[in-house]
MIVEXDREN-406451 format. One record per residue: residue in one letter; residue number from 1; x, y, z of N, C-alpha, C in turn. Coordinates in pm, whole numbers, plus 50000, padded with zeros to 5 digits. Layout:
MIVEXDREN-406451
SITE  res    n    n_X    n_Y    n_Z   ca_X   ca_Y   ca_Z    c_X    c_Y    c_Z
SITE    A  NUM      X      Y      Z      X      Y      Z      X      Y      Z
...
END
This chain:
MIVEXDREN-406451
SITE  res    n    n_X    n_Y    n_Z   ca_X   ca_Y   ca_Z    c_X    c_Y    c_Z
SITE    M    1  63492  30512  51077  63565  30643  51165  63622  30739  51075
SITE    A    2  63528  30853  51073  63602  30972  50857  63747  31012  51051
SITE    A    3  63806  31083  50897  63970  31079  50875  63948  31210  50921
SITE    R    4  64068  31290  51035  64059  31408  51083  64142  31441  50972
SITE    P    5  64114  31609  50968  64193  31659  50848  64319  31694  50919
SITE    T    6  64396  31739  50847  64522  31701  50821  64641  31888  50860
SITE    P    7  64670  31907  51051  64679  32058  51073  64693  32167  51027
SITE    D    8  64785  32268  50961  64810  32397  50855  64932  32404  50906
SITE    P    9  65062  32326  50892  65147  32416  50954  65139  32557  51031
SITE    T   10  65099  32586  50888  65106  32773  50913  65056  32911  51035
SITE    D   11  64942  32766  51059  64901  32808  51162  64865  32843  51349
SITE    T   12  64891  32971  51371  64916  33029  51437  64847  33006  51653
SITE    G   13  64705  32962  51553  64616  32902  51635  64594  33033  51659
SITE    G   14  64552  33098  51643  64472  33351  51735  64573  33389  51701
SITE    V   15  64742  33347  51751  64878  33431  51836  64902  33487  51728
SITE    I   16  64922  33607  51759  64955  33740  51678  65173  33707  51777
SITE    M   17  65215  33676  51606  65367  33610  51617  65482  33739  51551
SITE    T   18  65593  33835  51685  65595  33953  51645  65744  33899  51512
SITE    E   19  65790  33833  51594  65902  33742  51439  65874  33630  51407
SITE    P   20  65921  33586  51315  65897  33412  51256  65967  33354  51357
SITE    L   21  66003  33250  51375  66086  33084  51472  66215  33096  51368
SITE    R   22  66345  33118  51428  66500  33098  51364  66450  32914  51393
SITE    R   23  66533  32916  51298  66570  32783  51312  66691  32811  51429
SITE    P   24  66763  32678  51519  66841  32695  51556  66997  32653  51544
SITE    G   25  67030  32751  51634  67247  32820  51527  67170  32988  51504
SITE    E   26  67072  33004  51430  67076  33152  51367  67037  33187  51479
SITE    T   27  67188  33343  51495  67134  33489  51560  67044  33610  51559
SITE    P   28  66938  33563  51640  66852  33618  51709  66857  33833  51615
SITE    P   29  66806  33873  51668  66765  34008  51624  66885  34124  51727
SITE    V   30  66966  34155  51739  67008  34220  51754  66911  34347  51875
SITE    E   31  66886  34375  52024  66821  34517  52042  66901  34554  52180
SITE    G   32  66948  34718  52103  66973  34813  52128  67101  34814  52196
SITE    S   33  67233  34750  52081  67318  34665  52116  67398  34868  52030
SITE    T   34  67313  34942  51986  67397  35026  51934  67554  35118  51970
SITE    S   35  67543  35093  52125  67630  35168  52222  67810  35115  52196
SITE    E   36  67895  35178  52243  68066  35169  52267  68110  35040  52280
SITE    A   37  68195  35006  52320  68233  34891  52350  68278  34920  52553
SITE    H   38  68262  34877  52628  68250  34908  52722  68383  34993  52803
SITE    E   39  68384  35115  52893  68576  35150  52901  68562  35108  53055
SITE    E   40  68717  35064  53055  68733  34991  53171  68709  35104  53329
SITE    R   41  68647  35039  53392  68651  35096  53536  68751  35161  53596
SITE    P   42  68846  35259  53658  68889  35255  53788  68920  35143  53911
SITE    D   43  69039  35191  53927  69032  35025  54078  68941  35101  54131
SITE    R   44  68896  35080  54241  68824  35121  54333  68906  35111  54450
SITE    G   45  68989  35098  54463  69083  35102  54613  69129  34919  54703
SITE    V   46  69093  34926  54800  69130  34868  54939  68943  34720  54903
SITE    W   47  68841  34841  54797  68736  34770  54794  68731  34638  54684
SITE    E   48  68815  34666  54656  68871  34586  54475  68944  34446  54542
SITE    H   49  68979  34413  54667  69024  34345  54729  68888  34248  54852
SITE    P   50  68857  34177  54763  68778  34136  54894  68848  34018  55017
SITE    R   51  68911  33964  54949  68993  33844  55011  69048  33906  55128
SITE    V   52  69183  34017  55116  69246  34068  55251  69087  34086  55287
SITE    W   53  68970  34178  55307  68867  34191  55408  68833  33970  55477
SITE    L   54  68778  33945  55352  68705  33789  55462  68827  33743  55465
SITE    G   55  68973  33756  55479  69123  33698  55589  69050  33749  55723
SITE    L   56  69051  33902  55732  69064  34022  55853  68970  33933  55983
SITE    I   57  68855  33862  55798  68670  33864  55952  68716  33765  55979
SITE    L   58  68751  33680  55841  68815  33446  55943  68923  33435  56036
SITE    L   59  69024  33573  56027  69133  33592  56166  69062  33626  56281
SITE    G   60  68988  33758  56253  68893  33816  56388  68805  33720  56508
SITE    C   61  68763  33609  56375  68694  33460  56465  68733  33377  56543
SITE    V   62  68831  33347  56405  68950  33305  56510  68963  33276  56701
SITE    I   63  69034  33430  56638  69049  33486  56759  68940  33495  56860
SITE    V   64  68857  33530  56827  68716  33515  56970  68688  33355  56929
SITE    A   65  68687  33248  56930  68655  33182  56884  68788  33042  56990
SITE    A   66  68881  33133  56970  69088  33084  57056  69018  33126  57194
SITE    F   67  68965  33225  57263  68917  33321  57334  68822  33240  57412
SITE    F   68  68731  33200  57408  68645  33152  57491  68653  32966  57440
SITE    A   69  68754  32885  57359  68769  32783  57388  68944  32800  57531
SITE    A   70  68978  32925  57512  69101  32917  57658  68985  32885  57749
SITE    R   71  68864  32976  57670  68794  33045  57888  68759  32956  57942
SITE    I   72  68694  32798  57860  68592  32660  57892  68711  32621  57911
SITE    A   73  68882  32624  57867  68978  32482  57915  69010  32520  58025
SITE    G   74  68991  32690  58086  69054  32731  58281  69150  32789  58232
SITE    L   75  69201  32855  58123  69372  32933  58073  69304  33060  58085
SITE    F   76  69198  33134  58125  69195  33224  58123  69133  33273  58326
END
């Protein structure tokens, strides 16, 4: 059998690479991070408290379920 040639480690197989590969642990170049730190957004009032709305929705569900359970039991 004929010996196979050793592949060239720098050959990319015809693919044009835009950046060289980096070793693990190195930080890649940053894209578009020239802005300042984000400002804190203002409080949006009641919409900032979804647990309150979730609690009201669950309370309504329990009340409706209790009504139908009472109707089935013959209390109403």
